[in-house]
C-alpha positions as a printed Julia matrix, in Angstrom:
530×3 Matrix{Float64}:
  -3.22   12.91  -22.06
  -2.5    15.09  -18.86
  -5.09   17.06  -17.41
  -4.37   20.67  -15.97
  -6.76   21.9   -13.53
  -8.24   25.57  -13.34
  -7.0    27.81  -10.77
 -10.51   28.48   -9.9
 -13.42   25.93   -9.6
 -15.85   28.78   -9.75
 -14.44   30.14  -13.22
 -14.74   26.61  -14.56
 -18.24   26.22  -13.57
 -18.85   29.53  -15.08
 -17.42   28.33  -18.33
 -19.44   25.26  -18.09
 -22.84   27.67  -17.63
 -21.74   29.81  -20.7
 -21.29   26.84  -22.61
 -24.65   25.29  -21.88
 -26.4    28.65  -22.43
 -24.89   28.46  -25.87
 -26.12   25.22  -26.58
 -29.86   25.89  -25.66
 -29.69   28.77  -28.1
 -29.01   26.26  -30.69
 -31.22   23.62  -29.85
 -34.86   22.88  -31.07
 -37.46   25.23  -30.12
 -38.85   22.94  -27.25
 -35.65   22.86  -25.82
 -34.4    19.27  -26.72
 -30.87   18.52  -27.52
 -30.13   18.08  -31.48
 -30.57   14.25  -32.45
 -27.81   12.53  -34.28
 -27.54   13.26  -38.01
 -29.37   16.62  -37.49
 -27.42   19.65  -36.35
 -25.56   18.32  -33.72
 -22.51   16.31  -33.64
 -22.17   13.57  -31.25
 -18.64   13.51  -29.33
 -16.84   10.21  -29.71
 -16.91    7.82  -26.84
 -13.45    8.2   -25.02
 -11.74    5.12  -25.05
  -8.13    5.73  -24.13
  -7.44    5.5   -20.36
  -4.18    6.66  -19.02
  -3.34    5.62  -15.27
  -1.0     7.23  -12.91
   0.49    5.02  -10.15
   3.33    3.96   -8.04
   5.61    1.26   -9.02
   5.53   -0.2    -5.67
   9.14   -1.47   -5.65
   8.34   -3.92   -7.86
  11.38   -5.2    -9.98
   9.26   -5.36  -13.31
   7.43   -2.39  -12.96
  10.58   -0.09  -12.36
  12.82   -1.94  -14.26
  11.23   -4.22  -16.91
  11.81   -3.34  -20.36
   9.2    -0.96  -21.97
   8.58   -3.18  -24.97
   7.45   -6.35  -22.94
   5.44   -3.88  -20.91
   3.69   -2.47  -23.87
   2.74   -6.43  -24.52
   0.88   -6.39  -21.56
  -0.95   -3.34  -22.18
  -1.6    -4.38  -25.51
  -3.77   -7.39  -24.34
  -5.58   -5.84  -21.27
  -6.67   -3.23  -24.16
  -7.64   -6.14  -26.15
  -9.63   -7.8   -23.45
 -11.26   -4.71  -21.79
 -12.12   -2.75  -25.15
 -10.05   -0.22  -24.05
  -6.84    1.64  -24.82
  -5.02    1.42  -21.51
  -1.64    2.92  -20.51
   0.35    3.53  -17.59
   2.68    5.6   -16.13
   4.76    4.42  -13.17
   6.07    7.01  -10.34
   8.58    5.8    -7.64
   7.85    4.04   -4.23
   6.83    5.21   -0.82
   8.49    8.23   -0.12
   9.43    8.96   -3.72
   6.09    8.46   -4.63
   4.52   10.75   -1.79
   6.78   13.75   -3.27
   6.47   13.11   -7.2
   2.63   12.82   -6.93
   2.59   16.22   -4.53
   4.15   17.83   -7.49
   1.77   16.25  -10.0
  -1.54   17.65   -7.98
   0.32   20.7    -7.58
   0.82   21.2   -11.33
  -2.18   19.72  -12.15
  -0.55   16.79  -14.5
  -2.5    13.79  -13.53
  -4.19   11.2   -15.69
  -7.63    9.39  -16.11
  -7.26    7.2   -13.17
  -4.67    8.1   -10.4
  -3.68    6.41   -7.48
  -3.62    7.78   -4.25
  -3.86    6.3    -0.55
  -7.01    8.38    0.52
  -9.18   10.97   -1.06
  -8.25   13.22    1.81
  -4.52   12.16    1.77
  -2.16   14.77    3.06
  -0.11   14.41   -0.54
  -3.06   16.33   -1.91
  -4.7    18.04    1.24
  -7.77   19.1     0.6
  -8.42   17.98   -3.01
 -11.93   17.23   -2.52
 -13.08   20.44   -1.03
 -11.47   22.34   -4.05
 -13.39   19.99   -6.41
 -10.23   18.42   -7.79
 -11.86   14.59   -7.88
 -15.17   14.05   -9.24
 -18.11   12.73   -7.36
 -18.16    8.84   -8.36
 -21.49    7.25   -6.62
 -23.75    8.24   -9.16
 -21.7     7.03  -11.81
 -20.75    3.6    -9.8
 -24.48    3.22   -9.47
 -25.71    3.75  -13.22
 -22.55    2.07  -15.02
 -21.05   -0.43  -12.51
 -23.08   -1.8   -10.1
 -21.01   -4.74   -9.63
 -18.48   -2.62   -7.98
 -20.68   -2.48   -4.82
 -21.02   -6.05   -4.95
 -17.64   -7.34   -5.49
 -15.81   -4.77   -3.05
 -16.89   -5.19    0.55
 -18.97   -2.84    2.59
 -15.82   -2.45    5.2
 -14.14   -0.84    2.06
 -17.05    1.39    0.83
 -17.73    2.87    4.6
 -13.92    4.06    4.78
 -13.44    7.9     4.83
 -10.66    6.79    2.46
 -13.17    6.79   -0.64
 -15.99    8.88    0.96
 -16.35   12.41    2.26
 -19.53   13.99    3.5
 -21.6    10.95    2.71
 -20.28   10.96   -0.56
 -18.09    8.42   -2.59
 -15.11   10.05   -4.41
 -12.88    7.22   -4.93
 -12.6     3.39   -5.81
 -11.37    0.76   -3.26
  -8.3    -1.17   -4.58
  -8.24   -4.12   -2.17
  -5.49   -6.22   -0.22
  -6.95   -9.2    -1.29
  -6.55  -10.59    2.31
  -7.69   -9.83    5.78
  -3.9    -9.87    6.83
  -1.02  -10.67    5.08
   2.15   -9.19    7.38
   4.69  -11.98    8.49
   8.57  -12.07    9.25
  10.77  -14.02    6.81
  13.81  -15.94    8.39
  16.65  -17.64    6.65
  15.96  -20.98    7.7
  19.62  -22.14    6.44
  20.72  -19.7     9.1
  18.75  -20.99   11.88
  20.08  -24.46   11.03
  23.57  -23.52   10.94
  23.3   -21.83   14.38
  21.5   -24.75   15.66
  18.66  -22.36   16.86
  14.5   -22.48   16.36
  12.61  -19.56   14.94
  12.44  -17.09   17.9
   9.19  -17.26   20.01
  10.15  -14.42   22.46
  12.12  -11.09   22.34
  14.85  -12.9    24.71
  15.17  -15.42   22.15
  15.51  -12.98   19.3
  18.33  -11.28   21.09
  20.14  -14.33   21.71
  19.65  -15.18   17.51
  20.83  -11.87   16.88
  23.78  -12.07   18.85
  24.52  -15.55   17.13
  24.24  -13.71   13.68
  26.53  -10.93   14.78
  29.52  -13.43   15.51
  29.32  -15.96   13.22
  29.99  -15.69    9.36
  26.59  -16.83    8.64
  26.59  -16.24    4.98
  30.18  -17.58    4.54
  31.63  -14.65    2.8
  34.5   -14.52    5.25
  33.61  -11.4     6.83
  31.95  -12.02   10.14
  30.97   -8.41   10.61
  28.79   -7.55    7.54
  25.54   -9.46    8.69
  22.6    -8.28   10.48
  19.88  -10.01   12.25
  16.96   -7.69   10.88
  16.65   -5.7     7.99
  15.64   -2.02    8.46
  15.51    0.74    5.97
  13.84    4.24    5.61
  10.47    2.84    4.9
  10.12    1.86    9.01
   6.28    1.32    8.2
   7.01   -1.67    6.39
   9.97   -2.89    8.33
   8.65   -2.71   11.98
   8.16   -5.85   13.02
   8.56   -5.09   16.88
   6.32   -2.68   18.07
   3.25   -5.17   18.03
   5.28   -6.97   20.39
   4.65   -4.24   23.22
   0.87   -4.06   22.24
   1.38   -0.77   20.37
   1.45   -0.02   16.59
   1.82    3.45   14.5
  -0.81    4.06   12.95
  -3.26    2.68   15.19
  -5.41    4.42   17.76
  -7.27    3.04   20.91
  -9.7     4.21   23.19
  -7.73    4.66   26.68
  -9.75    6.32   29.75
 -12.45    7.36   27.7
 -10.2     9.05   25.15
  -9.48    7.96   21.59
  -5.36    8.3    21.46
  -2.73    7.18   18.86
  -0.18    4.38   20.21
   2.66    6.51   19.12
   2.15    8.61   22.44
   1.68    5.77   24.61
   4.4     4.33   27.46
   4.67    0.87   25.81
   5.88    2.61   22.49
   8.81    4.1    24.61
   9.69    0.16   25.55
   9.35   -0.71   21.74
  11.81    2.18   21.1
  14.07    0.75   23.89
  14.24   -2.68   22.16
  15.03   -1.02   18.42
  17.77    0.88   20.45
  19.23   -2.31   22.1
  19.43   -3.74   18.61
  21.2    -0.76   17.32
  23.55   -0.54   20.35
  24.49   -4.04   19.82
  24.78   -3.86   16.21
  22.26   -6.27   15.31
  20.97   -3.46   12.89
  22.86   -1.64   10.56
  24.23    2.06   11.7
  22.95    3.77    8.75
  19.54    2.0     8.45
  17.34    5.27    8.44
  19.24    6.39    4.97
  19.3     3.03    3.5
  16.82    3.01    0.61
  14.11    0.2     0.93
  14.84   -0.64   -2.95
  18.4    -1.55   -2.13
  17.08   -4.15    0.53
  16.76   -6.78   -2.16
  20.3    -7.14   -2.69
  21.33   -7.37    1.05
  18.76  -10.28    1.08
  20.12  -12.26   -1.78
  23.49  -11.63   -0.37
  22.53  -13.29    2.89
  23.48   -9.98    4.59
  20.18  -10.08    6.6
  18.76  -13.27    8.69
  15.4   -11.62    9.27
  13.16   -9.1     7.47
   9.65   -7.83    7.72
   7.54   -9.01    4.48
   4.26  -10.28    3.28
   3.19  -13.7     2.73
   2.57  -13.19   -0.97
   5.99  -12.51   -1.32
   7.38  -16.24   -0.45
   7.2   -17.98   -3.6
   9.45  -15.25   -5.43
  11.6   -15.08   -2.47
  12.21  -18.98   -2.06
  12.8   -19.22   -5.36
  15.28  -16.29   -6.19
  19.01  -16.75   -6.39
  20.9   -16.5    -3.49
  24.65  -16.3    -4.81
  27.23  -18.99   -3.13
  24.57  -19.99   -0.8
  23.28  -23.18   -1.9
  21.62  -24.09    0.92
  19.35  -21.07    1.32
  15.98  -21.35    2.22
  13.21  -19.27    3.79
  10.71  -19.33    6.9
   7.86  -17.78    7.77
   6.88  -16.72   11.1
   4.87  -14.46   13.64
   6.5   -12.03   15.58
   8.3   -12.84   18.9
   6.11  -12.28   21.86
   6.9    -9.43   24.18
   6.89   -8.94   28.05
   2.71   -9.19   28.05
   2.66  -11.7    25.68
   1.68   -9.88   22.94
   2.97  -10.42   19.22
   0.58   -7.99   16.72
   2.2    -7.33   13.41
  -0.67   -5.75   11.55
  -3.01   -2.96   12.1
  -7.15   -3.84   11.8
  -8.14   -2.2     8.61
 -10.74   -1.52    6.07
  -8.96   -4.04    3.7
  -8.02   -1.16    1.16
  -4.62   -1.23   -0.65
  -4.98    2.18   -2.36
  -7.83    4.38   -3.72
  -8.37    5.13   -7.72
  -9.85    8.66   -8.19
 -10.94   10.14  -11.29
  -9.89   13.77  -11.77
 -12.7    16.62  -12.33
 -12.42   17.53  -16.08
 -11.7    13.88  -17.23
 -13.95   13.35  -20.49
 -16.29   10.58  -20.38
 -15.62    9.39  -16.91
 -18.55    6.51  -17.26
 -15.99    4.93  -19.71
 -13.53    4.74  -16.85
 -15.9     3.25  -14.61
 -17.12    0.63  -17.19
 -13.6    -0.45  -17.15
 -12.86   -1.02  -13.72
 -16.56   -2.72  -13.81
 -15.44   -4.9   -16.63
 -12.02   -5.54  -14.66
 -14.17   -7.03  -11.41
 -16.78   -8.68  -13.61
 -15.15  -10.39  -16.32
 -13.94  -14.12  -16.52
 -11.22  -12.82  -18.85
  -9.92  -10.25  -16.59
  -9.67  -12.81  -13.61
  -7.63  -15.02  -15.85
  -5.38  -12.06  -16.9
  -4.86  -10.67  -13.73
  -4.37  -14.19  -12.21
  -2.19  -15.73  -15.02
  -1.21  -13.28  -17.64
  -1.09  -13.68  -21.53
  -2.27  -17.22  -22.84
   0.67  -19.01  -24.58
   2.76  -16.59  -23.16
   2.47  -16.62  -19.54
   0.48  -19.84  -19.27
  -0.98  -22.34  -21.38
  -4.27  -24.24  -21.16
  -4.59  -27.84  -21.58
  -8.09  -29.4   -21.91
  -9.7   -26.22  -20.72
  -7.5   -26.13  -17.64
  -5.1   -23.64  -17.03
  -1.23  -24.65  -16.74
   0.58  -22.05  -15.04
   4.06  -22.34  -13.93
   5.46  -19.22  -11.55
   8.78  -19.96  -12.74
   8.29  -20.17  -16.12
  10.56  -17.93  -18.53
   8.06  -15.23  -18.75
   7.38  -15.07  -15.13
  10.5   -14.77  -13.38
  12.75  -12.35  -14.68
  12.57   -9.48  -12.37
   9.53  -11.12  -10.92
   7.62  -10.34  -13.82
   4.42  -12.19  -12.73
   4.06   -9.56  -10.36
   3.59   -7.41  -13.14
   0.03   -8.29  -14.41
  -1.03   -9.88  -10.8
   0.09   -6.53   -9.06
   1.49   -3.57  -10.78
  -1.47   -3.36  -13.66
  -4.09   -4.97  -11.58
  -6.57   -2.19  -11.03
  -8.89   -4.11   -8.52
  -6.88   -5.81   -6.06
  -3.11   -6.89   -4.75
  -3.43   -9.94   -7.07
  -0.87  -11.79   -5.26
  -3.24  -12.5    -2.64
  -5.93  -13.91   -5.05
  -6.74  -17.42   -4.43
  -6.25  -18.45   -8.24
  -2.78  -16.99   -7.56
  -2.38  -18.8    -4.57
  -3.57  -22.47   -5.57
  -0.58  -22.45   -8.29
   2.19  -21.57   -6.38
   4.86  -24.14   -5.24
   4.23  -24.89   -1.54
   1.04  -23.26   -1.76
   0.24  -25.14    1.69
   3.07  -23.2     3.19
   1.71  -20.07    1.57
  -1.91  -20.53    3.01
  -0.51  -21.53    6.33
   1.3   -18.16    6.24
  -1.82  -16.04    5.6
  -3.74  -17.86    8.71
  -0.87  -16.93   10.73
  -0.92  -13.49    9.44
  -4.38  -13.07   10.63
  -3.9   -14.61   13.94
  -1.5   -11.18   14.58
  -3.83   -8.56   13.48
  -4.4    -5.72   16.19
  -7.77   -4.17   16.45
  -8.02   -0.73   15.54
 -10.42    1.66   17.12
  -9.95    4.09   14.42
 -10.49    2.11   11.4
 -12.87    4.71    9.96
 -11.49    7.71   11.6
 -12.04   10.48    8.84
  -9.34   13.02    8.41
  -8.98   14.94   11.29
  -9.21   18.56   10.82
  -6.81   19.66   13.59
  -4.3    17.74   11.64
  -5.06   19.51    8.2
  -1.65   20.99    6.99
   0.04   19.52    9.69
   2.29   16.53    8.53
   4.22   16.45   11.38
   1.45   15.01   13.75
   1.1    11.91   11.55
   0.69    9.21   14.03
   2.26    6.61   11.7
   5.96    5.94   10.46
   6.08    8.47    8.0
   9.01   10.47    7.06
   8.97   14.1     8.07
   6.45   13.13   11.34
   7.48   14.21   14.78
   7.08   10.51   15.8
   9.6     9.31   13.09
  12.08   12.12   13.54
  12.04   11.4    17.42
  12.04    7.37   16.88
  15.44    7.57   14.92
  17.11   10.1    17.52
  16.32    7.84   20.38
  17.25    4.94   18.65
  20.7     6.27   17.67
  21.08    7.94   21.03
  20.93   11.53   19.93
  18.44   12.07   22.66
  18.17   10.34   25.94
  15.45    7.78   25.91
  13.29    8.65   28.74
  13.68   12.5    28.74
  13.22   12.29   25.27
  10.0    10.16   24.65
   8.56   12.67   27.29
   9.64   15.75   25.1
   8.31   14.2    21.95
   4.93   13.48   23.57
   4.75   16.85   24.97
   5.63   18.4    21.82
   3.13   16.54   19.72
   0.14   17.4    22.29
   1.36   21.07   22.05
   1.59   21.52   18.43
  -2.02   20.23   17.8
  -2.37   16.59   19.2
  -4.02   17.17   22.04
  -6.61   18.88   19.92
  -6.67   15.85   17.46
  -7.3    13.61   20.26
 -10.14   15.59   21.37
 -11.52   15.66   17.85
 -10.91   11.89   17.37
 -12.73   11.05   20.82
 -15.62   13.32   19.64
 -16.03   11.36   16.55
 -15.73    8.12   18.21
 -18.55    9.04   20.63
 -21.03   10.47   18.12
 -20.32    7.61   15.32
 -19.03    4.64   17.08
 -20.52    4.26   20.32
 -23.85    1.71   20.42
């Protein structure tokens, strides 16, 4: 069922108080509650759990047949003892917009995925009493959650506010997984190696532009790098200039976001060069992330930002009329100062589960998550799916073929490893990785990804009050932010790069950024300095 919250938390509290008074009047003379079998009736324990989340651009979650999805729900329900069902919203920008509407209407679920308990999508939800405090429930009913989930995640403001826990982390499953995928066959065709520097990438990009590398007869429809409206995922070059959107560093005694640093102007200039030279699509910013897969399979792009866990699926997919198609993973090219960061240092949180206030029997939902993190049956289900459907067992050993008939269509294995996995991005799970073809390449990819993680001085930075209700100040690649809008204008040449960047920095500071820097610096000095 869905939940519609009362407009006033106080009114709800008053109702509870009146109900409690009425119950006390009907209880035994000494104030004890009626025993079962006497005058009171015990409400049945809630066994239905409805989950609201993003399909995360996963093929099977977004496009798979409902009857097949129901098969996985049924198996998860059988194993866990709970009647579990999922409702998938869109991905990235679509998810933010759709989830915002759900919070506005109050039509949520028992368990709701969010980016943080203080996410701008539902700004102020904790203070308004929208989320249930979970610390006492976890301590009483799910002690293994705090043992299984690392402390670095529990300490994050994504799950805590004012010293209380309002969210339960879902983990990335690996300390780092971001990488670049190159079409190795295109590199071979061009007689080039993986670019090690930005200059080498530009030479590679020019070669892709002037040659018909996918062999379709049109030399003008291939691009060196795939970019879409989801720049937060596709950005692979800002780190080559020593900065990353979403990252803050202490500079001259102040904690400042990377987006306003001179090095970011250098990074934008590089993207502008890619744009001006025709190495990326002219309409990249309106191109949907969901359409990128088709471009990749057609051989229209030679490189793209990716995650290591995607390697097996992409390497095994069909590339029509491209019999030699092959994928290579690599770290970003080094920039002018030898830097090539790709992923920010994080709290290891993939996303956060919340339980809306008013949810009946929330302890049962917490118990379900305890089962998911603690049961060997859960380990096996979230890694290999359904026995004798996705995998078999011989002599007590799992036989799992990632390319089996019920694992490949629309990347079906991703459904139980990622989409309905309530504890982590299971594509990074060691149980999964060891079963992959070319697992040695995948494991090396994870090591490479870890080698290009950028230190982030603001891993635990809480939601800044100076940014409340000011999404335009978001220091990441988020649609609607000043940075995102100015990035586009500067790359496509609507504004002069030098003057435009300075105008952006000035505007960002005047509209609240200066106050945000002061607040962030005060937090850092009081909380992080030792």
